Structures are given as structure tokens and as C-alpha cells.
C-alpha positions in Angstrom: 3.3 5.4 -22.7 4.4 2.3 -20.7 1.9 -0.5 -20.3 -0.1 -0.4 -17.1 1.0 -2.9 -14.5 -1.3 -5.7 -13.3 -0.9 -8.5 -10.8 -3.1 -11.1 -9.0 -4.1 -9.9 -5.5 -5.7 -11.8 -2.7 -7.3 -10.2 0.3 -7.9 -12.8 3.1 -8.7 -12.5 6.8 -10.6 -14.5 9.4 -13.9 -12.9 10.5 -14.6 -13.6 14.2 -18.0 -12.9 15.7 -19.9 -13.8 18.8 -23.4 -15.3 18.5 -26.7 -14.2 19.9 -28.8 -16.8 21.8 -30.9 -17.3 18.6 -27.9 -17.8 16.3 -26.2 -19.9 18.9 -29.2 -22.3 19.1 -29.5 -22.4 15.3 -25.8 -23.4 14.7 -25.7 -25.7 17.7 -28.8 -27.4 16.4 -27.1 -28.0 13.0 -24.3 -29.7 14.9 -27.0 -32.0 16.4 -28.8 -32.5 13.0 -31.7 -30.3 14.0 -32.9 -27.3 12.1 -34.4 -24.5 14.2 -36.3 -21.4 13.2 -38.1 -18.7 15.1 -41.8 -18.0 15.3 -43.0 -14.4 15.0 -45.9 -12.9 16.8 -48.2 -13.4 13.8 -47.3 -17.1 13.5 -44.7 -17.0 10.7 -41.7 -19.3 11.1 -38.4 -17.9 9.8 -35.5 -20.1 8.7 -32.7 -19.1 9.1 -33.8 -17.5 12.3 -33.2 -13.9 13.1 -33.2 -12.0 16.4 -35.7 -9.3 15.3 -38.9 -9.5 13.3 -38.2 -8.0 9.9 -41.7 -6.5 9.8 -42.3 -5.2 13.3 -38.6 -5.0 14.5 -39.8 -6.8 17.7 -37.3 -9.1 19.4 -38.1 -12.8 18.8 -36.9 -15.8 20.8 -39.6 -18.4 20.2 -37.6 -21.3 18.7 -39.3 -24.0 16.7 -37.9 -27.1 15.0 -38.6 -27.6 11.3 -38.1 -30.6 9.0 -34.9 -31.4 7.2 -37.0 -31.8 4.0 -38.3 -28.9 1.9 -39.2 -27.5 -1.5 -37.1 -25.5 -4.0 -38.5 -22.0 -4.5 -35.9 -20.8 -7.0 -32.4 -21.8 -8.1 -29.4 -20.9 -10.3 -26.9 -23.4 -11.8 -23.3 -23.1 -10.8 -21.3 -24.6 -13.7 -17.8 -23.8 -12.3 -17.5 -24.2 -8.5 -14.9 -22.0 -6.9 -12.5 -22.6 -4.1 -14.1 -23.5 -0.8 -17.7 -23.8 -2.2 -19.8 -26.6 -0.8 -19.3 -29.0 -3.7 -16.4 -29.4 -6.1 -18.6 -30.5 -9.0 -21.2 -28.4 -10.8 -24.3 -27.8 -8.6 -27.3 -25.5 -8.1 -27.6 -22.7 -5.6 -31.1 -23.1 -4.4 -33.5 -21.3 -2.0 -35.2 -24.1 -0.1 -38.3 -23.6 2.1 -38.1 -26.3 4.7 -41.3 -28.0 5.7 -42.7 -26.0 8.6 -41.0 -22.8 7.6 -42.3 -19.7 5.8 -39.0 -18.4 4.5 -36.3 -20.1 2.4 -32.8 -21.1 3.2 -30.0 -20.6 0.6 -27.6 -23.6 0.1 -26.1 -25.9 -2.5 -28.2 -28.5 -4.2 -26.4 -31.6 -5.5 -27.9 -32.5 -8.8 -26.5 -34.2 -12.0 -27.3 -31.2 -14.2 -29.5 -28.2 -14.6 -32.2 -30.3 -16.4 -32.6 -32.2 -13.1 -33.5 -29.1 -11.1 -36.8 -27.3 -11.1 -38.8 -24.9 -8.9 -41.1 -27.0 -6.7 -38.8 -30.1 -6.6 -38.6 -31.8 -3.2 -35.2 -32.0 -1.5 -33.7 -33.0 1.9 -30.7 -32.0 3.9 -27.5 -34.0 3.4 -25.6 -33.7 6.7 -21.9 -33.3 6.9 -20.1 -36.3 8.4 -18.2 -34.0 10.8 -20.2 -31.2 12.3 -18.9 -28.3 14.3 -21.8 -25.9 14.6 -21.7 -24.0 11.3 -23.9 -23.6 8.3 -21.5 -26.1 6.6 -22.9 -28.8 8.8 -25.5 -28.9 6.1 -23.2 -30.4 3.4 -25.9 -29.6 0.8 -29.4 -30.5 -0.2 -30.2 -33.5 -2.4 -33.3 -34.6 -4.4 -35.9 -36.4 -2.3 -39.1 -38.0 -3.5 -41.6 -37.1 -0.8 -44.7 -35.0 -0.1 -44.5 -31.9 2.2 -44.8 -32.6 5.9 -48.2 -31.7 7.1 -47.3 -31.9 10.9 -47.0 -28.7 12.9 -43.4 -27.8 13.9 -42.5 -28.5 17.5 -41.5 -25.9 20.0 -37.8 -26.2 21.0 -36.1 -24.9 24.0 -32.9 -24.2 22.1 -30.9 -25.6 25.0 -27.9 -27.9 24.1 -24.8 -29.1 25.9 -21.7 -27.2 24.9 -23.5 -24.6 22.8 -21.7 -22.8 20.0 -21.1 -19.2 21.2 -18.9 -17.8 18.4 -17.7 -18.6 14.9 -14.6 -17.8 12.8 -15.5 -17.4 9.1 -12.7 -17.0 6.6 -13.2 -14.2 4.1 -11.2 -14.2 0.9 -11.3 -12.2 -2.3 -9.2 -13.1 -5.4 -8.9 -10.7 -8.2 -6.5 -9.0 -10.7 -5.5 -5.5 -9.7 -4.2 -2.9 -12.1 -3.0 0.4 -10.7 -3.6 2.3 -13.9 -1.3 4.6 -15.9 -0.5 7.2 -13.2 0.3 4.7 -10.4 2.2 2.4 -12.8 4.6 5.3 -13.4 4.8 5.9 -9.6 5.6 2.2 -8.9 8.2 2.1 -11.7 9.9 5.2 -10.2 9.9 3.5 -6.8 12.0 0.7 -8.3 14.6 3.4 -9.1 14.3 4.8 -5.5 12.4 7.9 -6.7 9.1 9.3 -5.7 7.1 10.7 -8.7 3.8 12.5 -8.4 1.5 14.4 -10.9 0.7 18.1 -10.8 -2.9 19.3 -11.3 -2.9 21.9 -14.2 -5.6 23.9 -12.4 -4.8 24.1 -8.6 -1.1 23.1 -9.1 -1.2 20.6 -6.2 1.2 17.7 -6.6 -0.4 14.3 -5.8 1.8 11.5 -4.5 0.9 8.8 -5.1 -0.6 10.1 -8.3 -4.3 9.4 -9.1 -4.5 10.3 -12.8 -6.9 13.1 -12.0 -7.2 15.9 -9.4 -10.0 14.9 -6.9 -10.6 18.5 -6.1 -10.7 20.1 -9.6 -11.8 17.0 -11.4 -9.3 17.4 -14.3 -6.8 14.9 -15.7 -3.2 15.1 -14.5 -0.3 14.1 -16.7 2.7 16.4 -15.7 5.1 14.3 -13.7 7.0 15.9 -10.8 9.7 14.2 -8.8 9.4 15.0 -5.0 11.4 14.3 -1.9 13.4 12.3 -1.0 13.3 14.2 2.3 10.0 15.0 4.0 8.3 16.2 7.1 6.2 14.2 9.7 2.9 15.9 9.8 1.1 13.6 12.2 1.7 10.1 13.6 0.4 7.3 15.8 2.2 4.8 18.1 1.3 1.2 17.3 1.2 -1.1 20.3 -0.5 -4.2 18.8 1.7 -6.6 16.9 0.4 -7.5 13.4 0.4 -11.1 12.2 3.2 -11.9 9.7 4.8 -8.4 10.3 8.3 -8.8 11.8 8.4 -5.4 13.6 8.6 -5.2 17.3 6.1 -3.0 19.1 5.8 -0.2 19.9 6.6 1.5 16.6 5.4 4.6 14.8 3.4 5.1 11.7 3.3 8.6 10.3 1.9 10.8 7.6 4.9 12.2 5.8 4.8 15.2 3.4 7.6 14.8 1.0 9.3 18.0 -0.2 7.4 19.3 -3.2 4.3 17.2 -2.6 0.8 18.6 -2.1 -0.4 15.9 0.4 1.2 13.4 2.8 1.7 9.7 2.4 2.2 7.2 5.2 5.3 5.3 6.3 6.9 3.8 9.3 9.4 5.8 11.3 12.6 4.1 12.4 16.1 5.1 13.6 14.7 7.0 16.6 13.0 5.9 19.8 9.2 5.9 19.4 8.6 8.4 22.1 10.9 11.0 20.4 8.9 11.1 17.1 7.2 14.4 16.8 5.3 16.6 14.3 7.7 18.6 12.1 10.5 15.9 12.3 12.5 15.9 9.1 13.0 12.4 7.7 14.4 10.5 4.7 13.6 7.1 3.2 15.6 3.9 4.0 15.6 1.4 1.1 16.4 -2.3 1.4 18.1 -4.2 -1.4 15.6 -5.0 -4.2 12.7 -3.3 -2.4 10.1 -1.4 -4.5 9.3 1.0 -1.7 11.1 2.4 1.4 11.3 0.1 4.3 11.0 3.0 6.7 11.9 6.7 7.2 14.6 7.9 9.6 15.6 11.4 10.9 17.8 13.5 8.6 19.3 15.5 11.4 17.9 18.7 10.0 16.1 21.2 12.3 12.4 20.5 12.7 10.1 22.1 10.1 8.1 25.1 11.1 4.4 24.3 11.6 3.3 26.8 9.1 5.1 24.9 6.3 3.0 21.8 6.7 -0.2 22.8 8.5 -2.2 22.5 5.3 -0.9 18.9 4.8 -2.2 17.4 8.1 
């Protein structure tokens, strides 16, 4: 049995969201070196602020300012900081209850080592030199020798010039992916411009790409079956939005294609035909580019359209 493939894989995208009035005031306040919370009907002050009371679900808009100093309620040591974390040297992740708040805020705590951190230690905000209206405007917390602030938090209007109304937060996941035995065989066959599936020994359905087991019968699959290369368009959609880093002019068509001999459809782009002429039942074949591990697109074969009854169970 050939060794299963594996490769590093990164999933990364910018997450864009608009802000409610409460979140807008909180992030704009950080830009101005002010920490805001919200006061609930029963007098609790929540930091970070939320739009709805977690106990009563009532909307809350009563903003209050809390101190930039606080107390560590619990913590965990991060001995190996990762990409884009707040500090590039070992630090503690800490929940800090700021003076005047009743809940704790999670952030990095800069300390020389785990022996220097303890529950109950006093800390203060270290502000970032450049602030844009994001949680990273708090660069981290740092140890601070002081007593808790006994003064009452002050009400705050939450009104600032040029308030932050939206944020773009990058999301990234790095991991090593292994497709497993069945899909390794499928990928290796694609390198030879072949499509290989596996047949279920119970229901006899041929899965492409293979999954190593039949999701319907729950039994392992091992019998390899070569399918295609021709296939039938079962259903499709017209894409009118151009994707970033994808050099394909819109509009174009993406379709589910049932390869001859397969028990379910896979998806692929349709080319070689105007987008408005693509139809259910269209017979297609793969077009490979030099060195590619999968078809670049599928094009019409010139055969008569398939009868609906031949693919209706594969929609």
C-alpha cells in the first residue's frame, strides 16, 4: 500500500465585520487610551462590553469608564509564542479584572517567567505606540505595584471623533493535512490523468473522490474503479463575482459532473462553451494542463445530451 500523502496547508482570509454602537465605543476608546465597559440593570460592569445582558438578555447601552489597572484572576504560560501573537517572547495569557469591572478581560501579560506570575497579582495596561481602534491597541498587560482603585467608575457618553465603525480581522490556520489512503490513491491517479473511485461492497455505489468508507452503509471500501473520463452535467451555477487570485473572467460556470461509472457527482468548471449555453445533461470531458494534478476545466464532448433519467439520482 503506498504511503499516504501529507502536506502543509494554510487557510487564511480577512474577516470583515461592522460594529454595534457599544463595540464601536469600546474600540474607539482603546484608540484614545480609554477602557469602556457597560453597566447592567443590576449594577454589574462588564468588560469587554456586550450589547445584551448575558443573564436577562436585555439590551444594554450604559457605558462606563474603568481603570487601566487590574488584578489577574487566572492565567496560563505560553512558552512558545506563535505567529502574530501579542509578544514574540514567552508570556502569560491572563484574565484580568480591571478596577471598576466585574468581569475579566483576556490578554497577554508580559512577565520574565511563570514564576513571576500569580493569581491576584496587580497589572496595568501597556498601550501600543500606534493605535487604530482594535483590541491590539492594548499591547499587553505588565506587572504594576499598586492597590485596587476604590473610586467609582465614571459614566461615559461613548462619543468620540471619527469613531471606529468596522474592523478587518485576519483569520489564519496552519496545519498539516493528510488525505488518507483512499484519497492518496485518487490524487496519485489524477497525476496520470485518471479518475479512480472506490466501490462499496454493500450498495455497489462508486464514490469519487473515494472516502475509504461508504457513508451510507458504513462499511470500508477498497475496490478501486476507474471512472470517466467523460461525464454529464447534473446541475450548475453561473458565477458573477470574481474571486481574488483566480485568473478567470466572469461570468463562468461551475457544475456538478457525474463521471461515467461514478455513483455521485464531483464539481468542476465548464469551459469551451458560452456560459449561457451550459445545461443539465450536457456531456463533457476533462481538459488537462501540463503538469497539473487535476483537470483545469471540462468542455463539451459533442455527444448528444444525456437523458434525464440517467442522472436524476445524481443531482
